[in-house]
Residue frames relative to the residue before (quaternion, step in Angstrom):
aa qw qx qy qz dx dy dz
X 1.0000 0.0000 0.0000 0.0000 0.00 0.00 0.00
X 0.3184 -0.7689 0.5451 0.1016 3.53 -1.11 1.08
X 0.1084 -0.7931 0.5972 0.0506 3.71 -0.63 1.02
X 0.0665 -0.8050 0.5894 0.0064 3.49 -0.67 1.01
X 0.0781 0.7665 -0.6352 0.0538 3.59 -1.25 0.65
X 0.1983 -0.7712 0.6027 0.0518 3.52 -1.40 0.34
X 0.0171 -0.7390 0.6697 0.0713 3.43 -1.45 0.26
X 0.0631 -0.8267 0.5585 -0.0255 3.53 -0.86 1.11
X 0.1201 -0.7853 0.5988 0.1012 3.57 -1.04 0.80
X 0.1106 -0.7695 0.6256 0.0650 3.59 -0.99 0.76
X 0.1817 -0.8023 0.5662 0.0512 3.56 -0.76 1.19
X 0.0643 0.8140 -0.5697 0.0930 3.58 -0.82 0.92
X 0.3516 -0.7366 0.5225 0.2466 3.66 -1.18 0.31
X 0.2176 -0.7568 0.6109 0.0818 3.53 -0.71 1.29
X 0.6796 -0.5136 0.3653 0.3754 3.53 -1.30 0.67
X 0.7470 0.4107 -0.2990 0.4290 3.63 0.82 -0.85
X 0.4755 0.6927 -0.4370 0.3211 3.62 1.15 0.16
X 0.7600 0.3692 -0.1841 0.5021 3.55 1.12 -0.44
X 0.0293 0.7831 -0.6202 -0.0355 3.53 -1.14 0.36
X 0.7673 0.3420 -0.2933 0.4564 3.56 -1.41 0.32
X 0.8553 -0.1755 0.1372 0.4677 3.41 -1.35 -0.66
X 0.6382 0.5611 -0.3452 0.3984 3.61 0.91 -0.61
X 0.5746 0.5352 -0.3964 0.4757 3.63 1.26 -0.19
X 0.4610 0.7572 -0.4090 0.2166 3.63 1.00 -0.46
X 0.7319 0.4172 -0.2244 0.4897 3.47 0.81 -1.12
X 0.6426 0.4810 -0.3345 0.4938 3.56 1.11 -0.45
X 0.6415 0.4708 -0.3508 0.4937 3.72 0.89 -0.57
X 0.6628 0.5001 -0.3188 0.4571 3.58 1.01 -0.66
X 0.4794 -0.6710 0.4405 0.3549 3.62 1.17 -0.43
X 0.4682 0.6615 -0.4735 0.3449 3.59 1.14 0.29
X 0.6919 0.1628 -0.1496 0.6873 3.61 1.27 -0.58
X 0.3041 -0.7564 0.5613 0.1427 3.53 -1.34 0.17
X 0.4261 -0.6358 0.5904 0.2561 3.61 -1.15 0.68
X 0.4030 -0.7171 0.5062 0.2591 3.55 -1.23 0.33
X 0.4974 -0.5739 0.5352 0.3700 3.58 -1.25 0.48
X 0.5912 -0.5406 0.4351 0.4111 3.60 -1.14 0.32
X 0.5132 -0.6422 0.4581 0.3382 3.52 -0.95 0.69
X 0.5972 -0.5876 0.3632 0.4077 3.62 -1.10 0.16
X 0.6393 -0.5568 0.3894 0.3601 3.48 -1.35 0.31
X 0.8109 0.0382 -0.0713 0.5795 3.50 1.37 -0.22
X 0.3962 -0.7517 0.4829 0.2117 3.58 -0.90 0.88
X 0.1089 -0.7760 0.6164 0.0770 3.59 -0.81 0.94
X 0.8080 0.1016 0.0646 0.5768 3.52 0.93 -0.97
X 0.1743 -0.8349 0.5050 0.1324 3.65 0.08 1.21
X 0.6078 0.5474 -0.3208 0.4776 3.58 1.09 -0.62
X 0.6494 0.4943 -0.3272 0.4762 3.64 0.91 -0.69
X 0.6396 0.5021 -0.3229 0.4843 3.55 1.13 -0.63
X 0.6065 0.5584 -0.3459 0.4481 3.61 1.06 -0.59
X 0.6842 0.4942 -0.2375 0.4808 3.43 0.97 -1.18
X 0.6919 0.3796 -0.3105 0.5298 3.73 0.84 -0.53
X 0.4671 -0.7160 0.4357 0.2817 3.68 1.11 0.37
X 0.2765 0.8149 -0.4543 0.2303 3.48 0.87 1.04
X 0.7632 0.1514 -0.0860 0.6223 3.44 1.38 -0.38
X 0.5147 -0.6235 0.4925 0.3222 3.57 -1.38 0.46
X 0.7467 -0.2709 0.0758 0.6028 3.66 0.97 -0.57
X 0.2849 -0.7604 0.5710 0.1209 3.57 -1.25 0.49
X 0.2214 -0.7439 0.6158 0.1354 3.57 -1.19 0.53
X 0.0245 -0.8544 0.5177 -0.0360 3.60 -0.33 1.07
X 0.0227 -0.8343 0.5461 -0.0721 3.55 0.11 1.23
X 0.0797 0.8008 -0.5792 0.1296 3.47 -0.72 1.29
X 0.0308 0.8037 -0.5750 0.1503 3.52 -0.84 1.21
X 0.1478 -0.7622 0.6269 0.0648 3.34 -1.46 0.43
X 0.1099 -0.7500 0.6279 0.1764 3.57 -1.35 0.11
X 0.3039 -0.6866 0.6251 0.2133 3.72 -1.26 0.39
X 0.0828 -0.8162 0.5706 -0.0371 3.24 -0.97 1.26
X 0.1360 -0.8115 0.5647 0.0643 3.55 -0.99 0.70
X 0.4743 -0.6070 0.5172 0.3730 3.80 -0.97 0.63
X 0.0393 0.7394 -0.6719 0.0193 3.63 -1.08 0.74
X 0.8458 -0.2162 0.1212 0.4724 3.46 -0.36 1.42
X 0.7854 -0.2940 0.2276 0.4948 3.80 0.84 0.66
X 0.6957 0.3704 -0.2113 0.5780 3.55 1.25 -0.34
X 0.3869 -0.6930 0.5475 0.2651 3.54 -1.39 0.23
X 0.1301 -0.8163 0.5608 0.0467 3.48 -0.88 0.87
X 0.3960 -0.7228 0.5190 0.2266 3.67 -0.72 0.97
X 0.0578 -0.8300 0.5547 0.0060 3.64 -0.66 0.99
X 0.8231 -0.0057 -0.0500 0.5657 3.54 1.29 -0.06
X 0.0036 -0.8188 0.5732 0.0322 3.59 -0.99 0.14
X 0.0926 -0.7889 0.6075 -0.0048 3.69 -1.20 0.36
X 0.1617 -0.7937 0.5807 0.0811 3.39 -1.38 0.42
X 0.0490 -0.7951 0.6045 -0.0075 3.61 -0.89 0.88
X 0.5262 0.6180 -0.4666 0.3514 3.60 -1.24 -0.36
X 0.0713 -0.8003 0.5947 -0.0282 3.46 -1.31 0.44
X 0.5436 -0.5534 0.4760 0.4144 3.62 -1.26 -0.19
X 0.1711 -0.6934 0.6984 0.0468 3.53 -1.38 0.71
X 0.0391 -0.7858 0.6144 -0.0594 3.50 -0.91 1.20
X 0.4140 -0.7309 0.5022 0.2055 3.52 -1.04 0.90
X 0.5341 -0.5615 0.5230 0.3548 3.36 -1.36 -0.43
X 0.2995 -0.7178 0.5863 0.2268 3.64 -1.20 0.12
X 0.1552 -0.8106 0.5633 0.0392 3.40 -0.73 1.28
X 0.1579 -0.7827 0.6019 0.0137 3.54 -0.94 0.88
X 0.1585 -0.7873 0.5928 0.0602 3.61 -0.72 1.14
X 0.0161 0.7314 -0.6805 0.0411 3.74 -0.79 0.99
X 0.8140 -0.1006 0.0086 0.5720 3.52 -0.38 1.37
X 0.7934 -0.2995 0.2036 0.4893 3.59 -0.88 -0.94
X 0.6137 0.5586 -0.3534 0.4317 3.53 1.33 0.21
X 0.2429 -0.7461 0.6075 0.1235 3.61 -1.15 0.58
X 0.1275 -0.7485 0.6499 0.0340 3.61 -0.90 1.01
X 0.1737 -0.7846 0.5912 0.0687 3.54 -0.95 0.99
X 0.2417 -0.7799 0.5759 0.0413 3.54 -0.80 1.19
X 0.3602 -0.7230 0.5438 0.2275 3.66 -0.58 0.93
X 0.3644 -0.7150 0.5561 0.2162 3.55 -1.01 0.77
X 0.3073 -0.7297 0.5727 0.2124 3.60 -1.25 0.42
X 0.1414 -0.7906 0.5824 0.1258 3.54 -0.43 1.03
X 0.3860 -0.7169 0.5172 0.2637 3.49 -1.23 0.58
X 0.5719 -0.5699 0.3501 0.4750 3.68 -0.85 0.11
X 0.5063 -0.6174 0.4886 0.3519 3.57 -1.07 0.83
X 0.2252 -0.7440 0.6190 0.1121 3.40 -1.26 0.81
X 0.0062 -0.7987 0.5894 -0.1206 3.34 -0.83 1.31
X 0.2746 -0.7835 0.5472 0.1064 3.67 -0.16 1.28
X 0.5943 -0.5301 0.4162 0.4388 3.51 -1.05 0.30
X 0.5166 -0.6561 0.4416 0.3282 3.64 -0.87 0.79
X 0.3794 -0.7016 0.5578 0.2293 3.52 -1.12 0.81
X 0.1645 -0.8046 0.5689 0.0441 3.56 -0.85 1.06
X 0.0873 -0.8306 0.5497 -0.0193 3.54 -0.73 1.13
X 0.6721 -0.4543 0.3333 0.4804 3.65 -1.13 -0.37
X 0.8455 0.0244 -0.0123 0.5333 3.64 -0.06 1.12
X 0.7644 0.2473 -0.2092 0.5575 3.63 1.31 0.43
X 0.1130 -0.7609 0.6266 0.1252 3.47 -1.31 0.23
X 0.1785 -0.7957 0.5719 0.0892 3.56 -0.83 0.99
X 0.1792 -0.7720 0.6095 0.0218 3.47 -0.98 1.16
X 0.1258 -0.7686 0.6267 0.0253 3.65 -1.01 0.91
X 0.0580 0.7771 -0.6243 0.0555 3.50 -1.12 0.76
X 0.1133 -0.7477 0.6535 0.0314 3.64 -0.98 0.99
X 0.0986 0.7552 -0.6445 0.0675 3.58 -0.94 0.87
X 0.2212 0.7619 -0.5825 0.1768 3.48 -1.30 0.67
X 0.0442 0.7893 -0.6119 -0.0254 3.51 -1.28 -0.43
X 0.3967 -0.6897 0.5354 0.2833 3.49 -1.11 -0.42
X 0.5706 -0.5934 0.4341 0.3658 3.59 -1.41 0.40
X 0.4796 -0.6975 0.4234 0.3229 3.48 -1.19 0.59
X 0.4397 0.6903 -0.4490 0.3586 3.58 1.47 0.02
X 0.4528 -0.6623 0.5142 0.3034 3.65 -0.80 0.93
X 0.0352 0.7961 -0.6037 0.0234 3.58 -1.01 0.88
X 0.1151 -0.8348 0.5345 0.0648 3.70 0.32 1.11
X 0.1266 0.7886 -0.5729 0.1842 3.75 -0.31 1.03
X 0.5377 -0.5730 0.5353 0.3098 3.44 -1.46 0.41
X 0.0951 -0.7696 0.6305 0.0344 3.60 -1.18 0.61
X 0.5601 -0.6765 0.4081 0.2492 3.48 -1.31 0.57
X 0.6964 0.3873 -0.2102 0.5665 3.52 1.40 0.07
X 0.6158 -0.4916 0.4064 0.4625 3.66 -1.12 0.33
X 0.5573 -0.1295 -0.8201 -0.0071 1.58 -2.00 1.51
X 0.5538 -0.6381 0.3734 0.3831 3.61 1.25 0.24
X 0.7615 0.2007 -0.1160 0.6053 3.54 1.12 -0.42
X 0.0613 -0.8087 0.5847 -0.0170 3.63 -0.70 0.98
X 0.3493 -0.7421 0.5407 0.1869 3.61 -0.88 1.18
X 0.7445 0.4032 -0.2652 0.4612 3.59 0.80 -0.98
X 0.6074 -0.5145 0.4559 0.3981 3.56 -1.33 0.39
X 0.6317 -0.5216 0.4626 0.3389 3.45 -1.47 0.62
X 0.4034 -0.6661 0.5484 0.3047 3.71 -1.21 0.46
X 0.2452 -0.7467 0.6161 0.0523 3.43 -1.25 0.90
X 0.1043 0.8205 -0.5463 0.1321 3.74 -0.65 0.79
X 0.0404 -0.7089 0.6776 0.1915 3.35 -1.48 0.03
X 0.2828 -0.6933 0.6465 0.1466 3.57 -1.38 0.49
X 0.0041 -0.8270 0.5616 -0.0246 3.61 -0.39 1.16
X 0.1397 -0.7743 0.6091 0.0999 3.68 -1.11 0.50
X 0.0906 -0.7727 0.6283 0.0004 3.51 -1.13 0.84
X 0.1146 -0.7755 0.6198 0.0358 3.61 -0.72 1.17
X 0.1048 -0.7720 0.6265 0.0209 3.61 -0.76 1.00
X 0.2203 -0.8039 0.5490 0.0609 3.46 -0.83 1.27
X 0.5895 -0.6000 0.4003 0.3636 3.62 -1.04 0.69
X 0.6580 0.5047 -0.3561 0.4307 3.61 1.05 -0.33
X 0.6848 -0.5196 0.2689 0.4345 3.46 1.30 -0.05
X 0.5196 0.6530 -0.3545 0.4219 3.48 1.47 -0.43
X 0.0194 0.7705 -0.6338 -0.0652 3.48 -1.28 0.32
X 0.2167 -0.7731 0.5911 0.0764 3.54 -1.17 0.94
X 0.2130 -0.7872 0.5668 0.1168 3.56 -1.02 0.78
X 0.0039 0.8251 -0.5645 -0.0225 3.50 -1.06 0.43
X 0.2546 -0.7151 0.6086 0.2311 3.69 -1.12 0.54
X 0.2644 -0.7964 0.5272 0.1336 3.54 -0.20 1.27
X 0.8163 -0.1603 0.1222 0.5413 3.54 1.00 -0.84
X 0.0710 -0.8104 0.5810 -0.0250 3.65 -1.09 0.37
X 0.5613 -0.5839 0.4834 0.3320 3.50 -1.10 0.67
X 0.5361 -0.6520 0.3918 0.3661 3.71 -0.76 0.49
X 0.7414 0.1665 -0.0950 0.6431 3.55 1.34 -0.19
X 0.6417 -0.2098 -0.7371 -0.0302 1.71 -1.92 1.52
X 0.7433 -0.3491 0.2915 0.4905 3.55 -1.23 -0.36
X 0.2013 -0.7799 0.5856 0.0914 3.65 -1.21 0.74
X 0.0802 -0.7551 0.6416 0.1087 3.49 -1.03 0.63
X 0.2294 -0.7887 0.5593 0.1120 3.67 -0.93 0.88
X 0.1740 -0.7728 0.6093 0.0364 3.47 -1.05 1.08
X 0.4436 -0.7174 0.4799 0.2412 3.54 -1.10 0.80
X 0.7595 -0.3893 0.2479 0.4585 3.64 -1.21 -0.27
X 0.6719 0.4534 -0.3022 0.5016 3.60 1.36 -0.36
X 0.5290 -0.6719 0.3481 0.3840 3.54 1.36 0.21
X 0.4781 0.6557 -0.4284 0.3974 3.46 1.33 0.40
X 0.5970 -0.5945 0.4437 0.3054 3.58 -1.23 0.84
X 0.0009 -0.8402 0.5417 -0.0245 3.59 -0.43 1.11
X 0.8284 -0.0190 0.0063 0.5598 3.74 0.83 -0.38
X 0.2111 -0.7549 0.6025 0.1501 3.58 -1.31 0.24
X 0.4127 -0.5904 0.5891 0.3662 3.54 -1.33 0.11
X 0.3955 -0.8167 0.3993 0.1310 3.39 -0.94 1.09
X 0.7975 0.1492 -0.1052 0.5750 3.43 1.40 -0.21
X 0.2024 -0.7563 0.6182 0.0701 3.46 -1.11 0.98
X 0.0173 -0.8015 0.5978 0.0026 3.51 -1.10 0.63
X 0.2107 -0.8236 0.5048 0.1502 3.64 0.08 1.23
X 0.6399 0.5819 -0.3358 0.3731 3.45 0.94 -0.90
X 0.6480 0.5132 -0.2529 0.5028 3.54 1.19 -1.09
X 0.6417 0.5171 -0.3230 0.4653 3.58 0.95 -0.77
X 0.7216 0.4599 -0.2602 0.4472 3.66 0.71 -1.10
X 0.7046 0.4592 -0.2779 0.4641 3.65 1.05 -0.52
X 0.8198 0.2925 -0.1249 0.4763 3.64 1.04 -0.59
X 0.6524 0.6067 -0.3103 0.3316 3.54 1.12 -0.67
X 0.5683 0.5643 -0.3985 0.4470 3.70 0.48 1.15
X 0.8137 0.2637 -0.1886 0.4824 3.37 -1.31 0.49
X 0.8396 -0.1464 0.1400 0.5041 3.58 -1.16 -1.08
X 0.6064 0.5655 -0.3651 0.4233 3.75 1.24 -0.17
X 0.6342 0.4416 -0.3480 0.5307 3.53 1.08 0.61
X 0.6343 -0.5293 0.3460 0.4447 3.64 -1.27 0.31
X 0.6403 0.5309 -0.3854 0.3995 3.66 0.91 -0.06
X 0.5856 0.4787 -0.3305 0.5645 3.34 1.73 -0.01
X 0.7854 -0.2526 0.2835 0.4888 3.35 -0.51 -1.57
X 0.8055 0.2619 -0.0868 0.5245 3.66 0.93 -0.80
X 0.2724 -0.6806 0.6630 0.1518 3.37 -1.71 0.40
X 0.3567 -0.7352 0.5214 0.2457 3.53 -1.12 0.22
X 0.4366 -0.6612 0.5195 0.3199 3.73 -0.62 0.92
X 0.2523 -0.7432 0.6058 0.1304 3.44 -1.25 0.72
X 0.3080 -0.7121 0.5988 0.1984 3.61 -1.10 0.83
X 0.0847 -0.8315 0.5490 0.0026 3.57 -0.37 1.21
X 0.1062 -0.8054 0.5830 0.0102 3.62 -0.96 0.87
X 0.5982 -0.5723 0.4189 0.3731 3.54 -1.23 0.59
X 0.5670 -0.6110 0.4602 0.3057 3.48 -1.38 0.46
X 0.4150 -0.6761 0.5220 0.3134 3.73 -0.84 0.72
X 0.6385 -0.5366 0.3978 0.3823 3.62 -1.34 0.09
X 0.6361 -0.4697 0.4162 0.4488 3.63 -1.20 0.14
X 0.6434 0.5228 -0.3514 0.4351 3.61 0.90 -0.80
X 0.6778 0.4597 -0.3344 0.4663 3.57 0.89 -0.84
X 0.5981 0.5110 -0.4233 0.4494 3.77 0.96 -0.48
X 0.6212 0.5146 -0.3728 0.4585 3.67 1.01 -0.73
X 0.6569 0.5034 -0.3289 0.4549 3.69 0.86 -0.99
X 0.5743 0.5919 -0.3865 0.4128 3.69 1.02 -0.68
X 0.6851 0.4697 -0.3129 0.4607 3.51 0.87 -0.99
X 0.5927 0.5661 -0.3389 0.4619 3.65 1.08 -0.76
X 0.7112 0.4465 -0.2722 0.4698 3.55 0.60 -1.07
X 0.7579 0.3960 -0.2610 0.4479 3.74 0.66 -0.87
X 0.8296 0.1338 -0.0194 0.5418 3.61 0.95 -0.76
X 0.5096 0.6681 -0.4480 0.3055 3.62 1.03 0.58
X 0.8151 -0.0759 0.1300 0.5594 3.60 1.09 -0.19
X 0.8508 0.0564 0.0269 0.5218 3.34 -0.55 -1.29
X 0.4499 -0.7085 0.4685 0.2760 3.68 -0.72 0.86
X 0.3307 -0.7905 0.4586 0.2356 3.56 -0.59 0.96
X 0.5186 -0.6227 0.4887 0.3232 3.43 -1.24 0.50
X 0.2338 -0.8048 0.5432 0.0502 3.59 -0.84 1.18
X 0.0712 -0.8315 0.5509 -0.0032 3.49 -0.43 1.21
X 0.2292 -0.7321 0.6232 0.1522 3.58 -1.19 0.68
X 0.1013 -0.8047 0.5847 0.0169 3.54 -0.98 0.98
X 0.4128 -0.6982 0.5294 0.2488 3.51 -0.92 0.79
X 0.6343 -0.5280 0.3904 0.4080 3.59 -1.06 0.47
X 0.8096 0.2415 -0.2504 0.4728 3.51 -0.92 1.14
X 0.5959 0.5914 -0.3724 0.3956 3.56 1.19 -0.07
X 0.4989 -0.7002 0.4624 0.2169 3.54 -1.02 0.91
X 0.2840 -0.7557 0.5654 0.1691 3.53 -0.84 0.98
X 0.7517 -0.0846 0.0486 0.6522 3.58 0.98 -0.83
X 0.2912 -0.7585 0.5555 0.1770 3.47 -1.25 0.43
X 0.5607 -0.6167 0.4228 0.3558 3.66 -0.89 0.87
X 0.8230 0.2540 -0.2173 0.4593 3.66 -0.92 1.11
X 0.5368 0.5863 -0.3892 0.4654 3.53 1.35 -0.08
X 0.5077 -0.6278 0.4808 0.3421 3.61 -1.05 0.56
X 0.3732 0.7022 -0.5758 0.1900 3.50 -1.26 0.50
X 0.1145 -0.8272 0.5470 0.0581 3.48 -1.24 0.65
X 0.3698 0.7130 -0.5002 0.3234 3.50 1.32 0.43
X 0.3360 -0.6764 0.6257 0.1954 3.46 -1.48 0.39
X 0.1767 -0.8161 0.5462 0.0668 3.58 -0.96 0.83
X 0.1487 -0.7806 0.6026 0.0737 3.42 -1.01 0.94
X 0.3143 -0.7480 0.5396 0.2251 3.73 -0.61 0.98
X 0.2308 -0.7710 0.5851 0.0995 3.59 -0.68 1.24
X 0.7931 -0.0751 0.1061 0.5950 3.52 0.80 -0.85
X 0.7468 0.3922 -0.2996 0.4458 3.64 -1.23 0.73
X 0.4016 -0.6939 0.5340 0.2684 3.65 -1.22 0.00
X 0.2353 -0.7664 0.5955 0.0512 3.43 -1.12 1.09
X 0.2650 -0.7727 0.5544 0.1595 3.65 -0.72 0.92
X 0.2080 -0.7628 0.5988 0.1276 3.72 -0.82 0.81
X 0.0197 -0.7663 0.6417 -0.0257 3.66 -0.81 1.02
X 0.1108 -0.7255 0.6786 0.0314 3.50 -1.29 0.85
X 0.8195 -0.0731 -0.0423 0.5669 3.60 -0.88 1.13
X 0.7632 -0.3824 0.2469 0.4585 3.71 0.66 0.89
X 0.6405 0.5497 -0.3256 0.4261 3.64 1.11 -0.31
X 0.3859 -0.6749 0.5421 0.3189 3.72 -0.76 0.56
X 0.2535 -0.7763 0.5730 0.0689 3.56 -1.08 0.97
X 0.7765 -0.1744 0.2162 0.5656 3.42 0.90 -1.13
X 0.2067 -0.6916 0.6694 0.1756 3.47 -1.51 0.27
X 0.1061 -0.8105 0.5746 -0.0397 3.46 -0.85 1.21
X 0.2499 -0.8172 0.5066 0.1146 3.53 -0.93 0.85
X 0.8204 -0.1913 0.1553 0.5159 3.64 -1.18 -0.49
X 0.7882 0.3024 -0.2895 0.4510 3.56 -1.09 0.82
X 0.5595 0.5930 -0.4170 0.4017 3.70 1.10 -0.28
X 0.2588 -0.7329 0.6202 0.1061 3.46 -1.15 0.90
X 0.0745 0.8228 -0.5622 0.0373 3.64 -0.83 0.90
X 0.6439 0.5559 -0.3759 0.3676 3.45 -1.27 0.10
X 0.4818 0.7391 -0.3952 0.2557 3.71 1.16 -0.09
X 0.5857 0.6340 -0.3330 0.3795 3.37 1.29 -0.62
X 0.6113 0.5715 -0.2979 0.4593 3.60 1.12 -0.81
X 0.6222 0.5373 -0.3046 0.4810 3.45 1.11 -0.89
X 0.7851 0.4052 -0.1995 0.4237 3.48 0.81 -1.01
X 0.7886 0.3481 -0.1130 0.4942 3.57 1.22 -0.69
X 0.8174 -0.4008 0.1301 0.3927 3.52 1.03 0.98
X 0.6177 -0.6416 0.2754 0.3618 3.43 1.51 0.41
X 0.6199 0.5072 -0.3441 0.4901 3.61 1.33 0.10
X 0.4821 -0.6951 0.4648 0.2615 3.43 -0.83 1.28
X 0.3160 -0.7869 0.5074 0.1532 3.59 -0.89 1.02
X 0.7803 0.1289 -0.1099 0.6020 3.57 1.36 -0.03
X 0.4627 -0.6426 0.5334 0.2975 3.59 -1.37 0.02
X 0.1683 -0.7755 0.6055 0.0597 3.55 -0.86 1.00
X 0.0253 0.8121 -0.5794 0.0642 3.63 -0.55 1.32
X 0.4567 -0.6911 0.4929 0.2661 3.54 -0.95 0.68
X 0.3123 -0.7825 0.5223 0.1318 3.47 -0.66 1.34
X 0.7434 0.1561 -0.0670 0.6469 3.42 1.48 -0.65
X 0.6214 -0.3999 0.3828 0.5545 3.52 -1.12 -0.36
X 0.0871 -0.8129 0.5756 0.0152 3.48 -1.03 0.82
X 0.2137 -0.6624 0.7002 0.1590 3.42 -1.51 0.35
X 0.0276 0.7972 -0.6000 0.0606 3.71 -0.82 1.07
X 0.2855 -0.7156 0.6114 0.1805 3.53 -1.08 1.03
X 0.1517 -0.7673 0.6189 0.0720 3.67 -0.86 0.95
X 0.0615 -0.8003 0.5928 -0.0651 3.51 -0.87 1.28
X 0.4815 -0.6186 0.5276 0.3273 3.45 -1.17 0.42
X 0.5007 -0.6403 0.4782 0.3327 3.59 -1.00 0.90
X 0.5426 0.6417 -0.4126 0.3516 3.67 1.00 -0.38
X 0.5951 0.6050 -0.3360 0.4085 3.51 1.32 -0.55
X 0.7345 0.4115 -0.1707 0.5119 3.48 1.27 -0.67
X 0.5071 -0.6407 0.4746 0.3271 3.49 -1.04 0.80
X 0.5330 -0.6607 0.4128 0.3302 3.67 -0.88 0.98
X 0.6338 0.5078 -0.3696 0.4515 3.69 1.00 -0.62
X 0.6647 0.4606 -0.3584 0.4664 3.64 0.94 -0.45
X 0.5951 0.5173 -0.3899 0.4756 3.64 1.07 -0.39
X 0.5890 0.5738 -0.3339 0.4608 3.58 1.11 -0.77
X 0.6828 0.4781 -0.2925 0.4687 3.52 0.86 -0.99
X 0.5900 0.5939 -0.3334 0.4336 3.62 1.00 -0.74
X 0.6527 0.5582 -0.2365 0.4544 3.35 1.05 -1.43
X 0.6882 0.4758 -0.2847 0.4680 3.60 0.75 -1.08
X 0.6766 0.4665 -0.3542 0.4463 3.60 0.87 -0.58
X 0.5900 0.5532 -0.3206 0.4931 3.66 1.18 -0.67
X 0.7207 0.4484 -0.3048 0.4320 3.56 0.90 -0.70
X 0.5741 0.5413 -0.3605 0.4975 3.60 1.26 -0.52
X 0.6136 0.5134 -0.3601 0.4798 3.70 1.05 -0.78
X 0.6979 0.4769 -0.3427 0.4099 3.63 0.73 -0.84
X 0.5994 0.5799 -0.3264 0.4449 3.46 1.13 -0.74
X 0.6554 0.5307 -0.3027 0.4440 3.50 1.00 -0.98
X 0.6445 0.5596 -0.2807 0.4390 3.56 1.06 -1.13
X 0.7566 0.4453 -0.2046 0.4328 3.46 1.05 -0.98
X 0.5561 0.5859 -0.3916 0.4406 3.57 1.48 -0.06
């Protein structure tokens, strides 16, 4: 019997991922941000052709299993899939120039075989062909080529049909969304750091040299929260965007307030009565209960990492939608407490 599975990452540049002078060519329309990828992947190549991502890592594998006296024995396995990298489009006036990207060779170490499982690993990535002179933190201290972007994915397939996915590492930039074997969005990287990426991601400081970078992975927000994200960011009044250092408090339980918060980058911890309840990453919408229940915060929100948060008035959002969001959060709280 053949058991197949896959894991795919898509990397893209959201508008909140950049700050300072780096934003200027994007704000001027010379370069472009990316629209959020879809909730499910039907055709990865079609997304590449439509310029919907910067690069993708598509890891596919299978194992062959035979029954052996009531148990299953792995008798073979194989790995396919590859990296997919897009182009860089630069607009100057009415003209558009396309720069071909430079993919690096896919890295596939020998699969690890255990008792009833096989673990596959794949690193893919590359760099844009657009020249990007910049200062770096290591010799030669000035780099002409763009930094390298990558992800390292792992997929473990079990003889009983289960499969586990893992983001082993990723470049600090851009943002990555992770999809399961059904092509459904399953996880996200929680923190992007353009400065760290631009200063370090070249040469031996990449998987093609000597090191990988660990990735902070967060759970996926709900479909309702994705809809609310669009309302908050593009639905009318421009939200206030705040940056918090690690450990700083966004709101404190019991304090008045009726604003709603959208996490743009980083991880926020939720505490109730001093007890940790959850850690939430990009895309999560918080703070709706104070708007619905009299204006007092029902929990404390604290930055577990450096964070960027959009702050919007609850008046921007239909009250019935806030109630639906709150009901979902209550179910999650009950599940965590059980």
